[in-house]
C-alpha positions in Angstrom: 15.1 2.9 64.8 11.9 5.0 64.8 10.4 6.7 61.8 11.5 10.0 63.3 15.1 9.2 62.7 14.8 7.9 59.1 14.7 10.7 56.5 12.2 10.6 53.6 13.9 9.4 50.5 12.6 10.1 47.0 14.3 8.7 44.0 14.1 10.6 40.8 15.2 8.8 37.6 15.8 11.0 34.6 16.0 9.2 31.3 17.6 11.0 28.5 18.1 10.3 24.8 20.0 11.8 21.9 19.1 15.0 20.2 18.5 18.7 21.1 17.9 18.0 24.8 21.4 16.5 25.2 23.0 19.5 23.5 20.9 21.9 25.5 21.5 20.1 28.7 25.3 20.1 28.2 25.3 23.7 27.1 23.2 24.7 30.1 25.4 22.7 32.5 28.5 24.4 31.2 26.9 27.9 31.5 25.8 27.2 35.1 29.1 25.6 36.1 31.5 28.0 34.4 31.8 30.3 37.4 31.9 27.6 40.1 33.5 24.6 38.4 37.0 24.7 40.0 37.6 21.1 39.2 36.9 21.7 35.5 34.6 18.7 35.5 32.8 18.1 32.2 29.5 16.1 32.3 28.5 13.8 29.5 25.3 15.0 27.7 23.0 12.5 29.4 24.4 13.3 32.8 24.0 17.0 32.2 20.3 16.6 31.3 19.9 14.4 34.4 21.5 17.1 36.5 19.1 19.7 35.1 16.2 17.4 35.9 17.3 16.9 39.4 17.9 20.7 39.9 14.4 21.4 38.6 12.9 18.7 40.9 14.8 20.1 43.9 13.6 23.6 43.2 10.0 22.4 43.7 10.9 20.1 46.7 12.8 22.3 49.1 13.1 19.7 51.9 14.8 17.2 49.6 18.5 16.6 48.8 19.8 15.2 45.6 22.6 13.0 44.4 23.7 13.3 40.8 25.4 10.3 39.2 27.2 10.1 35.9 27.4 6.8 33.9 29.6 7.8 31.0 32.8 9.7 30.2 32.4 12.8 27.9 34.7 11.2 25.3 31.8 8.8 24.5 30.0 11.9 23.1 32.8 13.8 21.4 30.6 15.1 18.6 28.4 16.8 21.1 30.8 17.8 23.9 33.7 19.3 22.0 31.7 21.9 20.0 29.9 23.0 23.2 33.1 23.3 25.3 35.2 24.6 22.4 38.1 22.3 22.9 39.4 18.8 22.3 39.0 16.3 25.1 41.9 13.9 25.7 41.2 10.3 26.3 42.0 9.1 29.8 44.5 6.3 30.0 41.8 3.7 31.0 39.9 4.4 27.8 43.0 4.9 25.6 44.1 1.4 26.6 40.9 -0.3 25.4 39.6 2.0 22.6 40.9 -0.1 19.8 39.9 -3.5 21.3 37.5 -5.6 19.3 33.9 -4.9 20.3 31.6 -7.8 20.9 27.8 -7.8 21.6 25.6 -10.6 22.7 21.9 -10.5 21.9 19.8 -11.3 25.0 16.1 -11.7 24.5 14.9 -12.3 28.1 15.8 -11.8 31.7 16.3 -15.6 32.1 18.7 -15.6 29.2 20.6 -12.6 30.6 20.8 -14.3 34.0 22.2 -17.5 32.5 24.7 -15.5 30.4 26.0 -13.7 33.5 26.2 -16.9 35.6 28.1 -18.7 32.8 30.5 -15.8 32.2 31.4 -14.5 35.6 
């Protein structure tokens, strides 16, 4: 294919952390989505901040399109989400079925160690 048929693609990664920005991002998301959010979708705080970053980027780059991806369910952040939305979030069955399982962590110090761990535990 020629370069004329391939659209330009810019990838914007927005990294978020805990704190005021997550609360602000989620609150801003809810304010903006309250009128048009027919699905009643609730973003997790990190995703909400990512959405706002993408929206700001697109405002300054009119010829671009954006895709907004979430990586966590809002129940992971109940202490932030519930006060903002003013209601209790129910755990979905997939999370309810594993929430009380024993949690295990494996310390990995290098890429090679991670690679070997993944190969050994597939």
